[in-house]
C-alpha positions in Angstrom: 31.7 7.4 17.2 34.1 4.3 16.3 36.9 5.7 14.4 36.3 3.5 10.7 38.1 0.4 10.9 40.7 -1.3 8.3 38.7 -3.2 5.7 40.2 -6.6 7.3 39.0 -6.2 10.6 35.7 -5.1 10.0 32.9 -7.5 10.7 31.7 -9.9 7.2 28.4 -8.1 7.3 29.5 -5.0 7.3 32.2 -5.1 4.7 29.2 -6.9 2.4 26.5 -3.5 3.6 29.7 -1.4 2.6 30.0 -3.2 -0.9 26.7 -2.6 -1.9 26.2 0.9 -1.0 29.3 1.6 -2.8 27.6 -0.2 -5.5 24.6 1.8 -5.3 26.2 5.0 -5.5 28.5 4.3 -8.4 25.4 3.4 -10.4 23.6 6.7 -9.0 20.7 4.3 -7.2 21.3 5.5 -3.8 17.9 6.6 -1.8 17.7 9.0 1.0 14.7 10.3 2.7 13.9 13.5 3.5 11.7 15.2 6.1 8.6 16.3 5.3 6.3 18.8 7.0 2.6 20.8 6.4 -0.6 20.1 5.6 -1.6 21.9 2.4 -2.1 19.3 -0.2 0.0 21.2 -2.6 2.3 23.3 -0.8 5.3 21.0 1.7 8.1 21.7 3.7 10.8 19.2 2.4 13.9 19.4 4.7 12.8 22.8 5.5 12.6 24.3 1.9 9.3 25.0 0.5 8.5 23.4 -2.1 5.4 22.6 -4.8 4.6 18.9 -4.3 4.6 16.9 -7.8 5.5 13.8 -6.2 2.2 12.8 -3.9 -0.7 10.5 -4.6 -3.2 12.3 -2.7 -4.6 12.5 -6.0 -7.9 14.3 -5.0 -6.3 16.5 -2.1 -7.8 14.6 0.6 -5.1 14.0 3.0 -5.4 17.7 5.0 -9.1 17.6 4.6 -11.1 18.8 7.9 -13.2 16.3 7.5 -11.2 13.9 8.1 -8.9 15.5 10.7 -12.3 16.1 12.8 -13.6 12.0 12.2 -9.8 11.1 13.1 -10.0 13.3 16.4 -13.4 12.9 17.2 -12.5 8.8 17.1 -9.4 8.9 18.7 -11.0 10.5 21.7 -14.0 7.8 21.9 -11.6 5.0 20.7 -8.5 5.8 21.7 -5.5 5.1 19.5 -4.4 1.7 18.6 -6.9 -0.9 18.1 -4.6 -3.4 20.6 -4.8 -6.8 18.9 -5.5 -8.2 15.9 -9.2 -8.1 14.4 -9.7 -12.1 15.3 -8.7 -11.1 18.6 -9.8 -7.6 20.0 -8.8 -5.5 17.4 -11.8 -5.5 15.1 -14.1 -2.2 16.2 -17.3 -0.9 15.1 -15.3 1.8 13.0 -14.0 -1.1 10.9 -17.1 -2.7 10.3 -19.1 0.4 9.4 -16.1 1.4 7.2 -16.0 -2.3 5.3 -19.9 -2.0 4.7 -19.5 1.5 3.4 -17.1 0.5 1.0 -18.9 -2.4 -0.2 -21.8 -0.6 -0.9 -19.5 1.6 -2.6 -17.8 -0.2 -4.9 -20.8 -3.1 -5.4 -19.6 -6.0 -3.7 -20.9 -8.6 -1.5 -18.4 -8.1 1.2 -14.9 -6.1 2.1 -11.8 -6.9 3.9 -10.0 -4.5 5.9 -6.0 -4.7 5.9 -3.3 -2.8 7.4 -1.7 -1.8 4.1 -2.0 -2.9 0.3 1.2 -5.0 0.5 -0.8 -7.0 3.2 -4.0 -7.0 1.1 -2.4 -8.5 -1.8 -0.2 -11.2 0.1 -3.3 -12.2 1.4 -5.0 -13.0 -1.7 -1.8 -14.7 -3.4 -1.1 -16.8 -0.4 -4.1 -18.2 0.5 -5.9 -18.9 -2.8 -3.1 -20.5 -4.6 -0.4 -22.7 -3.7 2.1 -25.6 -4.6 0.4 -26.8 -8.0 -1.0 -23.6 -9.3 -0.1 -20.5 -11.4 0.0 -16.8 -11.1 0.0 -14.9 -14.4 1.2 -11.5 -13.5 1.9 -8.5 -16.2 5.0 -7.5 -16.0 4.6 -4.0 -14.4 3.0 -5.2 -11.3 3.5 -3.7 -8.2 6.1 -5.0 -6.1 3.6 -6.2 -3.6 2.0 -8.7 -6.4 5.6 -10.1 -7.1 6.2 -10.8 -3.7 2.7 -12.2 -2.4 3.1 -14.2 -5.7 6.7 -15.9 -4.8 5.6 -16.3 -1.4 2.4 -18.1 -2.6 4.5 -21.6 -3.6 2.4 -21.3 -6.7 4.2 -21.0 -10.3 4.6 -17.6 -11.1 4.8 -16.5 -14.7 4.7 -12.6 -16.3 3.6 -11.9 -19.7 4.9 -8.4 -21.2 3.5 -5.7 -20.1 -0.5 -5.2 -21.5 0.6 -8.0 -24.1 -2.4 -10.0 -24.8 -1.4 -12.7 -26.9 1.2 -13.5 -24.7 -1.1 -13.7 -21.7 -3.0 -15.8 -24.0 -0.3 -18.0 -24.4 0.6 -18.6 -20.6 -3.3 -19.0 -20.0 -2.8 -22.2 -22.6 0.1 -23.6 -20.9 -1.6 -23.4 -17.2 -2.8 -27.2 -16.5 -3.9 -28.2 -13.0 -5.1 -26.4 -10.3 -6.0 -22.7 -10.2 -4.9 -20.4 -12.2 -4.6 -16.7 -11.0 -4.0 -13.7 -13.3 -3.3 -10.4 -11.7 -3.0 -7.2 -13.0 -2.9 -3.5 -11.8 -5.8 -1.6 -12.8 -3.7 1.8 -13.1 0.1 1.0 -13.3 1.5 3.2 -10.7 5.3 3.8 -12.7 3.8 4.4 -16.5 0.0 5.8 -15.5 -1.8 3.5 -18.1 -4.7 1.7 -17.8 -4.8 -2.2 -17.9 -7.2 -3.5 -20.8 -9.3 -5.2 -18.0 -11.7 -6.1 -20.8 -9.7 -8.2 -22.7 -7.9 -9.7 -19.7 -11.4 -10.4 -18.2 -12.6 -12.1 -21.2 -9.4 -14.4 -21.2 -9.9 -15.6 -17.9 -13.1 -16.4 -18.7 -12.2 -18.6 -21.5 -9.9 -20.6 -19.6 -11.8 -20.4 -16.4 -9.2 -18.4 -14.7 -9.7 -16.2 -11.6 -8.9 -12.3 -12.2 -7.4 -10.3 -8.9 -7.4 -6.3 -10.0 -5.1 -4.1 -8.0 -6.8 -0.7 -8.3 -4.8 1.2 -5.8 -4.3 4.0 -8.4 -7.6 3.7 -9.9 -10.5 4.1 -7.2 -11.6 7.4 -6.3 -9.9 8.7 -9.2 -11.6 7.0 -12.5 -14.9 5.6 -13.8 -18.4 6.2 -12.4 -18.7 7.7 -9.1 -14.9 7.4 -8.4 -15.3 3.4 -8.1 -12.1 3.1 -10.5 -10.6 1.4 -13.7 -12.8 -2.0 -13.3 -16.1 -0.4 -12.7 -14.8 2.6 -15.8 -14.2 -0.9 -17.9 -18.1 -2.1 -16.8 -17.1 -5.1 -15.3 -19.1 -6.9 -12.7 -17.5 -8.8 -9.7 -18.4 -12.2 -11.4 -15.9 -11.2 -14.1 -13.5 -9.9 -11.7 -13.9 -11.3 -8.3 -11.1 -10.1 -6.5 -10.9 -6.6 -5.8 -8.2 -4.4 -3.9 -7.4 -0.8 -3.2 -5.9 1.1 -1.0 -6.8 3.8 1.4 -3.8 6.1 1.4 -3.8 7.3 -1.8 -7.2 8.9 -3.5 -8.6 8.7 0.1 -6.2 10.3 1.9 -5.6 8.3 4.5 -4.4 4.5 5.5 -4.9 1.5 4.9 -6.2 -0.9 2.2 -8.9 -3.5 1.2 -10.1 -6.4 -0.8 -13.6 -6.7 -1.9 -15.1 -9.1 -3.3 -18.0 -11.9 -2.9 -19.2 -12.9 1.0 -17.7 -16.5 0.3 -13.7 -14.9 -0.1 -13.8 -12.6 2.4 -15.2 -15.2 4.7 -12.1 -17.5 3.3 -9.6 -14.8 3.9 -10.5 -14.2 7.5 -9.8 -17.7 8.0 -7.0 -18.5 6.0 -5.0 -15.4 5.1 -1.8 -15.3 7.7 -1.2 -11.6 6.7 -4.6 -10.5 7.9 -5.1 -12.9 10.8 -1.4 -12.1 12.1 -1.6 -8.3 12.2 -2.9 -5.9 14.8 -5.7 -4.3 13.0 -5.8 -0.5 12.0 -6.1 1.8 14.4 -10.1 2.7 14.6 -9.7 6.1 14.5 -7.9 5.7 11.3 -10.9 3.9 9.8 -13.4 6.6 10.9 -11.1 9.2 9.0 -11.2 6.7 5.5 -14.9 6.8 6.4 -15.0 10.9 6.0 -12.6 9.8 3.0 -15.2 7.5 1.4 -18.0 10.7 1.7 -16.1 12.9 -0.1 -15.0 11.1 -3.0 -18.8 9.8 -3.3 -19.8 13.5 -2.9 -17.3 16.0 -4.4 -17.1 15.2 -8.3 -15.8 18.6 -8.8 -12.8 16.8 -7.3 -12.4 14.5 -10.1 -13.8 16.6 -12.9 -10.9 19.3 -11.4 -8.1 16.8 -11.9 -9.5 15.4 -15.3 -8.9 19.1 -16.5 -5.6 19.6 -15.3 -4.2 16.3 -16.9 -5.3 17.7 -20.1 -3.8 20.8 -19.6 -0.7 19.3 -18.4 -0.5 16.8 -21.7 -1.4 19.9 -23.9 1.1 22.0 -22.1 4.0 19.3 -22.1 3.5 18.8 -26.1 2.9 22.7 -26.7 6.9 22.9 -24.7 8.3 19.8 -26.9 7.9 17.4 -23.8 7.3 14.3 -24.2 5.5 12.4 -21.6 4.5 8.4 -21.5 0.6 7.6 -22.8 -1.4 8.2 -19.4 -4.7 9.7 -18.6 -4.3 9.2 -14.8 -2.9 12.0 -12.7 0.3 9.9 -13.1 2.4 11.8 -15.6 5.8 10.0 -16.5 8.4 11.7 -18.4 11.3 9.3 -19.0 14.8 10.3 -18.7 16.6 7.0 -19.0 19.8 7.7 -17.2 19.4 7.4 -13.5 22.0 10.4 -12.7 20.9 12.6 -15.1 17.5 12.1 -13.9 18.7 13.0 -10.4 20.2 16.3 -11.4 17.2 16.9 -13.0 15.1 16.5 -9.6 17.8 18.5 -7.9 17.4 21.3 -10.3 13.4 21.5 -10.1 14.3 21.2 -6.1 16.2 24.5 -6.5 13.2 26.1 -8.7 10.9 25.4 -5.9 9.3 21.9 -7.5 9.0 18.7 -5.6 9.8 15.6 -8.4 11.0 12.4 -7.1 13.3 10.8 -9.7 12.1 7.1 -10.2 15.2 4.7 -11.0 16.0 1.0 -10.8 14.6 -1.3 -9.4 11.8 0.5 -9.2 11.6 0.6 -13.0 13.6 -1.1 -16.1 17.3 -0.4 -16.2 17.5 2.5 -18.5 14.0 4.1 -18.4 14.7 6.3 -14.9 12.1 8.8 -14.7 10.8 12.2 -12.9 7.2 10.9 -12.1 5.1 13.6 -12.0 1.8 13.6 -10.2 -1.1 15.8 -10.3 -4.0 16.5 -7.6 -7.0 18.2 -7.0 -5.4 20.7 -5.1 -3.0 21.9 -7.9 -4.2 25.1 -10.3 -3.3 25.4 -13.5 -0.5 28.5 -13.1 1.4 25.8 -11.0 1.5 23.2 -14.1 2.6 25.9 -16.2 5.2 26.9 -14.3 6.7 23.2 -13.3 6.7 22.7 -17.5 8.6 25.8 -17.6 10.8 24.9 -15.3 11.4 21.5 -17.1 12.1 22.9 -20.3 14.9 25.1 -18.2 16.6 22.0 -16.5 17.0 20.7 -20.0 18.9 23.4 -21.2 20.8 23.3 -17.6 21.4 19.8 -17.0 
């Protein structure tokens, strides 16, 4: 390896990178990847250390389900690994078509478009439906993919305070000319609360705005049959014309989708650059997602067990004097505030055998660093109790 050079001899970019790294370290915002292994829905090896996993988005415990594994293997034997091209060239396979049809039926939408990630799905929506002269209005706690998509669309972006309906109403009233697209998460990824979708939909209808809901953390978990927060609110496709979701969370698989009318999906196929110019997801993964969809539909016990775990965890926290953010979802955040203390708590829990990742700025607002505790259908009640006891113990040591 090359010896470290004196600062004056370093390349300008290296000096800038070192300065940024130093700033992150001083603010306790440095991030490091850990190598994970294992296929159990709850037990994980993290850098070789066995831990109980309370940081996964695999809410239904499907990521290692034998049906998904077998579907992936069988499809790979027939279809190979990569799709080979973008969907509009030769990458659109029969498994993609079947998955789109089955998801559309499940979600009670006319049509579905598969995307390679939720980031690309949200980018497809914002950049193909809006541009200069249009407006995008978002909740301030929308996912980063929604914020970036709006910025790249060239539409005027405004953001209202989290679930602040009077503020949304004011921004809608101020939007003049062009199309207005209102965007919200269904279930917010870092707070775990659910958007007031009925109120948002009513305001959009009143102002003739379009509503897009990213239900990445709701679909599969809540609502009738696991159809998500939009279905839980009883909202039709007429009131929520644009629905995005992911296959990488409750479905335990990979990829994402946009669901809506046939007109909407045909428009995206023709004009959404993030779809047109991206290699299609591997057909074997689409086959695995189809197996996951069957489990989502048939295994109601997974959602029932998960809801019981959420209830037990919140009651257990209250009994122990621990304060959680309001959330009926598997996302149960505990705000610590200080980034360094949050890291210390995470390290303490790791030593006790629990993986709870520290969430810090810029993912959340300054001063709201937190333990983002996530539950899944593979957890057992005694594991939740053990984690809560460990958090209480950590509080007396950190």
